[in-house]
C-alpha positions as CSV (number, residue, x, y, z in Angstrom):
1,M,110.2,134.3,98.8
2,S,107.7,131.8,97.5
3,Q,108.9,129.1,95.1
4,T,107.6,129.3,91.6
5,V,106.5,126.2,89.8
6,F,104.9,125.4,86.5
7,L,101.6,123.5,86.3
8,N,99.5,122.9,83.2
9,G,100.6,125.9,81.2
10,A,101.1,128.5,84.0
11,F,103.9,129.6,86.3
12,L,102.5,130.2,89.8
13,P,103.5,130.1,93.5
14,I,103.8,126.5,94.8
15,E,101.2,127.2,97.4
16,Q,98.6,127.8,94.7
17,A,99.5,124.6,92.7
18,S,97.0,121.7,93.1
19,V,96.0,118.6,91.2
20,P,92.6,116.8,91.3
21,V,92.5,113.6,93.3
22,L,91.4,111.7,90.2
23,D,94.7,112.5,88.5
24,R,96.0,109.1,87.3
25,G,99.4,110.0,88.7
26,F,97.9,110.1,92.1
27,I,95.6,107.1,91.6
28,F,97.8,104.8,89.7
29,G,101.3,106.3,89.5
30,D,100.6,106.6,85.8
31,G,103.3,109.0,84.6
32,V,107.0,109.7,84.1
33,Y,109.5,112.2,85.3
34,E,112.9,113.7,84.4
35,L,115.6,115.4,86.4
36,I,117.9,118.0,84.8
37,P,120.9,119.5,86.6
38,V,121.6,123.2,85.9
39,Y,125.0,124.7,86.4
40,S,125.4,128.5,86.4
41,R,121.9,128.7,84.9
42,H,122.7,126.4,82.0
43,P,120.7,123.1,81.8
44,F,123.2,120.3,81.4
45,R,122.8,118.1,78.3
46,L,119.3,119.3,77.7
47,D,119.0,117.4,74.4
48,E,119.9,114.1,76.1
49,H,117.5,114.6,79.0
50,L,114.6,115.5,76.7
51,Q,115.4,112.4,74.6
52,R,115.3,110.3,77.7
53,L,112.0,111.9,78.6
54,Q,110.6,111.0,75.2
55,H,111.8,107.4,75.7
56,S,109.9,107.2,79.0
57,L,106.8,108.7,77.4
58,D,107.0,106.3,74.5
59,G,107.4,103.5,77.0
60,I,104.1,104.2,78.7
61,R,102.4,105.2,75.4
62,L,101.8,108.8,76.4
63,P,102.1,111.5,73.7
64,N,104.5,114.3,74.5
65,P,102.5,117.3,75.5
66,Y,105.2,119.7,74.3
67,T,107.7,120.0,71.4
68,Y,111.4,120.2,72.0
69,E,111.3,124.0,71.5
70,E,108.4,124.4,73.9
71,W,110.2,122.3,76.6
72,T,113.3,124.3,76.1
73,R,111.5,127.7,76.5
74,L,109.6,126.5,79.6
75,I,112.7,125.0,81.3
76,R,114.7,128.2,80.7
77,E,112.0,130.4,82.0
78,L,111.7,128.3,85.2
79,I,115.5,128.6,85.6
80,R,115.3,132.3,85.1
81,V,112.7,133.0,87.8
82,E,114.4,130.9,90.5
83,P,117.2,132.5,92.6
84,H,119.8,129.8,92.5
85,D,122.5,129.6,89.9
86,D,122.8,125.8,90.3
87,Q,119.5,124.1,90.2
88,S,117.8,120.7,89.8
89,I,114.8,120.9,87.4
90,Y,112.1,118.3,88.1
91,L,109.6,117.4,85.3
92,H,106.5,115.3,86.1
93,I,104.0,114.2,83.5
94,T,100.9,112.1,84.2
95,R,98.2,110.8,81.9
96,G,95.8,113.3,83.4
97,V,92.5,113.3,85.2
98,A,89.9,110.6,84.5
99,K,87.4,108.2,86.1
100,R,89.3,105.5,88.0
101,D,89.7,102.7,85.5
102,H,92.7,100.8,84.4
103,P,92.6,101.3,80.6
104,F,93.9,104.5,79.1
105,P,91.2,107.1,79.0
106,A,90.3,108.8,75.7
107,G,90.5,112.5,75.2
108,V,92.3,113.3,78.4
109,T,94.9,116.1,78.7
110,P,98.1,115.1,80.4
111,T,99.1,116.9,83.7
112,V,102.4,118.7,83.4
113,F,104.3,119.9,86.5
114,M,107.8,121.4,86.9
115,M,109.7,122.7,89.8
116,S,113.2,123.8,90.6
117,N,115.3,123.1,93.7
118,P,118.8,124.1,94.6
119,L,121.4,121.6,93.2
120,T,123.6,120.3,96.0
121,T,126.6,118.2,95.4
122,P,128.4,115.8,97.9
123,P,130.5,117.4,100.6
124,V,134.2,117.0,100.4
125,Q,134.2,114.5,103.3
126,L,132.2,112.0,101.3
127,V,134.5,112.4,98.4
128,E,137.6,111.9,100.5
129,Q,136.3,109.1,102.6
130,G,133.9,107.3,100.3
131,V,130.5,105.8,101.3
132,D,129.1,102.5,102.5
133,A,126.5,100.5,100.7
134,I,124.6,97.2,101.0
135,S,123.5,94.8,98.3
136,A,120.0,93.5,97.7
137,E,118.0,91.6,95.2
138,D,116.6,93.8,92.4
139,N,112.9,93.0,92.7
140,R,111.6,95.9,90.7
141,W,109.6,95.6,87.5
142,G,111.2,94.8,84.1
143,R,111.2,98.3,82.6
144,C,113.6,100.2,84.8
145,D,114.7,102.1,81.7
146,I,111.4,104.0,82.0
147,K,111.7,106.9,84.4
148,A,108.3,106.2,86.0
149,I,106.9,108.2,88.9
150,S,105.8,104.9,90.6
151,L,109.0,104.5,92.6
152,L,107.7,102.4,95.5
153,P,110.1,99.5,94.7
154,N,113.1,101.9,94.7
155,I,111.8,103.6,97.9
156,L,111.6,100.2,99.7
157,L,115.1,99.2,98.6
158,R,116.6,102.6,99.4
159,Q,115.0,102.3,102.9
160,L,117.1,99.2,103.5
161,A,120.2,101.4,103.2
162,V,118.7,104.0,105.5
163,D,117.9,101.3,108.1
164,A,121.4,100.0,107.8
165,G,122.9,103.4,108.2
166,V,124.6,103.4,104.8
167,N,124.4,105.6,101.7
168,E,122.9,103.3,99.0
169,T,121.6,99.9,98.1
170,I,123.3,98.2,95.2
171,L,121.0,96.0,93.2
172,F,121.6,92.6,91.7
173,R,119.0,90.9,89.5
174,D,119.5,87.1,89.6
175,G,122.9,87.8,91.0
176,I,123.9,90.2,88.3
177,L,124.7,93.9,88.9
178,T,122.1,96.4,87.6
179,E,122.3,99.7,89.4
180,G,121.6,101.5,92.7
181,T,118.2,102.6,93.9
182,A,118.9,106.2,92.6
183,T,122.3,105.8,91.0
184,N,124.3,104.0,88.3
185,V,127.2,101.8,89.5
186,F,130.7,101.0,88.2
187,A,133.4,98.7,89.4
188,V,137.1,98.8,88.7
189,E,139.2,95.7,88.2
190,N,142.9,95.8,87.3
191,G,142.6,99.4,86.0
192,V,139.5,98.6,83.8
193,I,136.1,100.2,84.5
194,L,133.4,97.5,84.6
195,A,130.0,98.8,83.6
196,P,126.6,97.1,83.4
197,P,124.9,97.4,79.9
198,K,122.1,99.9,79.3
199,D,119.1,97.6,79.0
200,H,115.6,97.4,80.5
201,H,117.0,96.6,83.9
202,M,118.6,100.0,84.6
203,L,118.0,103.6,84.0
204,P,120.1,105.0,81.1
205,G,121.9,107.6,83.1
206,I,123.2,110.8,81.6
207,T,126.0,110.8,84.2
208,Y,126.7,107.2,83.4
209,D,127.3,108.2,79.8
210,L,129.5,111.1,80.8
211,V,131.7,108.9,83.0
212,L,132.2,106.5,80.1
213,E,132.9,109.4,77.7
214,L,135.6,110.7,80.0
215,A,137.1,107.3,80.3
216,H,137.3,106.8,76.6
217,A,138.7,110.3,76.1
218,N,141.4,109.8,78.6
219,G,142.5,106.3,77.6
220,I,140.9,104.4,80.5
221,P,139.7,101.0,79.4
222,V,136.1,100.0,79.9
223,E,134.4,96.6,79.9
224,I,130.6,96.6,79.5
225,G,129.1,93.3,80.6
226,K,127.3,91.3,83.3
227,F,129.1,91.1,86.6
228,D,128.0,89.0,89.5
229,L,128.0,89.9,93.2
230,E,131.1,87.8,94.0
231,R,133.1,89.7,91.3
232,I,131.9,93.0,92.5
233,R,132.9,92.2,96.1
234,K,136.4,91.4,94.9
235,A,136.7,94.6,92.8
236,D,139.5,97.0,93.4
237,E,137.1,99.9,93.4
238,L,133.4,100.5,93.3
239,W,131.7,103.8,92.4
240,L,128.2,105.2,92.2
241,C,127.1,108.2,90.1
242,S,124.1,110.4,89.4
243,S,123.4,114.0,88.5
244,T,123.2,115.0,92.1
245,R,125.9,112.8,93.6
246,E,128.2,113.2,90.7
247,V,130.8,110.4,91.2
248,L,131.4,108.8,94.6
249,A,133.5,105.9,95.8
250,I,131.9,103.0,97.6
251,T,134.5,101.9,100.1
252,R,132.4,99.2,102.0
253,L,129.8,96.8,100.7
254,D,127.7,94.8,103.1
255,G,130.2,95.7,105.9
256,Q,133.3,94.5,104.0
257,P,135.9,96.8,102.5
258,I,136.2,97.3,98.7
259,G,139.9,97.1,97.8
260,N,141.8,98.7,100.7
261,G,138.6,100.4,102.0
262,Q,139.7,103.8,100.7
263,P,138.7,105.7,97.5
264,G,141.0,104.3,94.9
265,P,143.4,106.0,92.4
266,L,141.2,105.5,89.4
267,F,138.3,107.1,91.3
268,R,140.4,110.1,92.2
269,N,141.4,110.4,88.6
270,M,137.8,110.2,87.3
271,Y,136.6,112.6,90.0
272,A,139.2,115.2,88.9
273,L,138.2,114.6,85.2
274,Y,134.5,115.1,86.2
275,Q,135.2,118.3,88.1
276,D,137.3,119.7,85.2
277,Y,134.6,118.8,82.7
278,K,131.9,120.4,85.0
279,N,133.8,123.7,85.2
280,R,134.7,123.8,81.5
281,I,131.6,122.4,79.9
282,M,128.6,122.1,82.2
283,R,128.8,125.8,83.1
284,T,128.5,126.9,79.5
285,P,125.3,127.2,77.4
286,S,123.9,123.9,76.0
């Protein structure tokens, strides 16, 4: 069965989808994207994802090609035609096709692409054992809050983790924690969740927000601030989170154990809270 995608106003088989080579997304990486998890055919926090998409579009000065209502209709239609109940909806918007020149072209129609893939969550083994990570200097550009399609810096930093045989690269800008290459990161110190602030140096994660909401709702203290590598190494627990990885414990950083080298009690509590929320809320209409 062929995968159905959406491209520039039409739903069509992926084999028939093509984009001109002069598309600025291909030439310059001039575009943004968004990723929306779907549970039991219900898009999770659609409002928040579309707001983040608008933030990214505003950040590159690209007018939104669709209204909120139009996006909602198109996303729900793509969910409907795909066979999986749990999906990951990928939205990709570029400035469009134009002569290769750096300034914004006038009168160009944006390219809009959407596809759906099965949503896979971490296996139980990773949840029970935790994952390893390495640290690296965050040498990406200064607007990491924009979900830009030009992800080469993230790719290079993530490849460091692949080369080291670990799960993720945790990034530090001038020695201060920002995020992972495709995740947000939390630490735990004396029962308090330590979270980096949402600023231009990290992606404003929807799952990041949910973890903090669950913490506040369940009386778990949170400290938002700037945390250096030495403090992170000495933390009792270290977590990563994203829409696809949910919440995972990092049990080793740069080959050294975090805490006792096992997923900690606060992680287990948060993981249970997350799963409960997913089953009660994420799988209902939004």
